[in-house]
C-alpha positions as CSV (number, residue, x, y, z in Angstrom):
1,G,-13.9,-11.7,-14.2
2,E,-10.6,-10.0,-14.7
3,T,-8.1,-9.5,-11.9
4,I,-7.4,-5.3,-11.2
5,L,-4.0,-4.4,-10.6
6,L,-2.6,-1.0,-9.2
7,V,0.8,-0.3,-10.8
8,G,3.4,2.2,-9.5
9,A,1.7,2.7,-6.2
10,P,3.2,2.8,-2.7
11,E,2.7,0.2,-0.4
12,K,-0.5,2.0,1.1
13,W,-1.8,2.7,-2.2
14,G,-1.9,6.5,-2.1
15,T,-0.4,8.8,0.3
16,H,-0.9,12.6,-1.0
17,L,-4.2,14.4,-0.8
18,G,-2.5,18.0,-1.0
19,Q,-4.2,20.0,-3.8
20,S,-6.5,16.7,-4.6
21,A,-9.6,17.0,-6.4
22,L,-11.3,15.6,-3.2
23,L,-9.9,18.3,-1.1
24,Y,-11.4,21.2,-3.3
25,E,-14.6,19.6,-4.8
26,I,-16.0,17.8,-1.4
27,F,-14.0,19.9,1.5
28,G,-13.9,23.3,-0.5
29,Q,-10.0,23.6,0.4
30,E,-6.7,23.9,-1.5
31,D,-4.5,22.9,1.2
32,G,-0.7,21.3,1.0
33,P,1.7,21.1,-1.9
34,P,0.7,19.2,-5.1
35,P,2.0,15.6,-5.2
36,P,5.6,15.4,-5.9
37,V,6.9,14.2,-9.2
38,D,9.6,11.4,-9.9
39,L,10.3,11.5,-13.5
40,A,12.5,8.4,-13.2
41,H,9.6,6.4,-11.5
42,E,7.1,7.9,-14.1
43,K,9.3,6.6,-17.0
44,K,9.9,3.2,-15.5
45,T,6.1,2.7,-14.5
46,G,5.0,4.0,-18.0
47,E,7.3,1.8,-19.9
48,F,6.3,-1.3,-18.2
49,V,2.6,-0.4,-18.4
50,R,3.2,0.1,-22.3
51,G,4.9,-3.1,-22.4
52,L,1.7,-4.9,-20.8
53,I,-0.4,-3.2,-23.8
54,R,2.2,-4.1,-26.2
55,D,2.2,-7.7,-25.1
56,G,-1.7,-8.1,-24.9
57,L,-1.5,-8.3,-21.3
58,A,-3.4,-5.2,-20.4
59,A,-7.3,-5.6,-21.1
60,A,-7.7,-2.0,-20.0
61,V,-5.8,0.8,-18.8
62,H,-6.5,4.0,-16.5
63,D,-4.2,6.6,-14.8
64,C,-5.1,7.6,-11.2
65,S,-3.4,11.3,-11.4
66,A,-6.6,13.0,-11.5
67,G,-9.2,12.3,-8.8
68,G,-7.3,9.2,-7.4
69,L,-7.5,5.5,-7.9
70,A,-11.5,6.0,-6.9
71,L,-12.2,7.8,-9.9
72,A,-10.2,6.0,-12.3
73,L,-12.2,2.7,-11.4
74,A,-15.4,4.8,-11.7
75,E,-14.6,5.8,-15.0
76,M,-13.3,2.3,-16.0
77,A,-16.7,0.9,-14.9
78,M,-18.9,3.6,-16.5
79,A,-16.9,3.2,-19.6
80,S,-17.3,-0.8,-19.6
81,G,-20.7,-1.2,-18.0
82,I,-18.7,-3.9,-15.9
83,G,-18.4,-3.5,-12.2
84,A,-15.6,-4.2,-9.5
85,K,-15.0,-5.3,-6.0
86,I,-11.8,-3.6,-4.6
87,V,-10.3,-4.9,-1.4
88,T,-9.8,-2.9,1.9
89,P,-6.7,-0.9,1.4
90,P,-3.9,-0.7,4.1
91,G,-3.7,2.4,6.0
92,Q,-6.5,5.3,5.5
93,P,-9.1,4.3,2.7
94,L,-9.8,7.9,1.9
95,V,-6.1,8.5,1.2
96,A,-5.5,5.1,-0.5
97,F,-8.8,6.0,-2.9
98,F,-8.8,9.6,-3.5
99,G,-4.9,10.4,-3.4
100,E,-3.5,12.0,-6.3
101,D,0.1,10.1,-6.2
102,Q,1.9,10.5,-9.6
103,G,2.8,7.3,-11.6
104,R,0.0,5.1,-10.7
105,Y,-2.2,3.0,-13.2
106,V,-4.9,0.6,-12.9
107,V,-4.4,-2.3,-15.2
108,T,-7.4,-4.8,-16.0
109,T,-5.8,-8.5,-16.9
110,A,-7.1,-11.7,-17.5
111,S,-7.2,-13.8,-14.2
112,G,-4.7,-16.3,-15.7
113,D,-2.2,-13.5,-16.6
114,A,-2.1,-11.8,-13.2
115,D,0.8,-13.9,-12.0
116,K,2.6,-13.4,-14.9
117,V,2.3,-9.4,-14.7
118,I,3.5,-9.5,-11.4
119,A,6.6,-11.7,-12.1
120,A,7.5,-9.7,-15.2
121,A,7.4,-6.3,-13.0
122,G,10.6,-6.5,-11.8
123,D,11.1,-3.3,-9.3
124,V,7.6,-1.8,-10.2
125,S,5.0,-2.0,-8.0
126,V,2.1,-4.2,-8.9
127,L,-0.5,-4.8,-6.4
128,R,-3.7,-7.2,-6.7
129,I,-6.3,-4.9,-5.7
130,G,-9.7,-6.6,-6.8
131,T,-11.7,-8.5,-9.7
132,T,-14.1,-7.1,-12.1
133,G,-17.6,-8.4,-12.6
134,G,-21.1,-7.5,-12.0
135,D,-22.9,-4.1,-12.4
136,E,-22.0,-2.3,-9.1
137,L,-18.5,-0.9,-8.0
138,K,-17.7,-1.6,-4.4
139,L,-14.6,0.0,-2.9
140,G,-13.4,-1.6,0.3
141,D,-15.8,-1.8,3.4
142,T,-18.2,1.2,1.6
143,R,-21.6,0.3,0.1
144,P,-21.7,-0.8,-3.4
145,L,-22.7,1.8,-6.2
146,A,-24.5,0.6,-9.3
147,I,-22.7,1.7,-12.3
148,G,-26.1,3.4,-13.5
149,Q,-26.2,5.3,-10.6
150,L,-22.7,6.5,-11.4
151,R,-23.5,7.2,-15.0
152,E,-26.4,9.0,-14.5
153,R,-24.7,11.4,-12.0
154,H,-21.8,11.7,-14.3
155,E,-23.8,12.6,-17.1
156,S,-26.2,15.3,-15.3
157,W,-24.1,17.3,-13.4
158,F,-23.5,20.0,-16.5
159,P,-27.1,20.7,-16.6
160,R,-27.4,21.0,-12.7
161,F,-24.6,22.9,-12.5
162,M,-26.1,25.5,-15.2
163,G,-29.4,25.5,-13.5
164,P,-32.8,24.8,-14.7
165,A,-33.3,27.4,-17.5
166,Q,-29.9,26.7,-19.0
167,A,-30.7,23.0,-18.9
168,E,-34.2,23.5,-20.8
169,A,-32.5,25.6,-23.5
170,A,-30.1,23.0,-24.2
171,E,-32.6,19.9,-24.7
């Protein structure tokens, strides 16, 4: 498998749940301010990630701005059909996985290139958070989720949202 890196994140991976998709979709709340935007951080991190792509060191990249790290990892797993195992984050796992802090990217790289990427980062935060492989997504201490189940839930939400009559008419 490949090494999964979290680029541009604070030490605790994520710090900001205000106005997040998690608060709105799961808890029905629209609390707190949106995540602050630091344009200098965004530019520096974005340029580093583009350099990884240009140099062939990034196998896959996804930003974490909408839905947080968990959604980015789930979308990558569904798109590739490849699972991932993520270590338990420092601090509060809910905030680490669902915080929508800006300027963060998930980058997968060949395991042999991970140290090279980290060494090249300079003052850009690069954290080794997991590995790819298998057919499940495992976030820290949570139970694993099968990619097929994630894909089915992802693809079936709209027909469920529309209700039985509209779902049948769409078929």
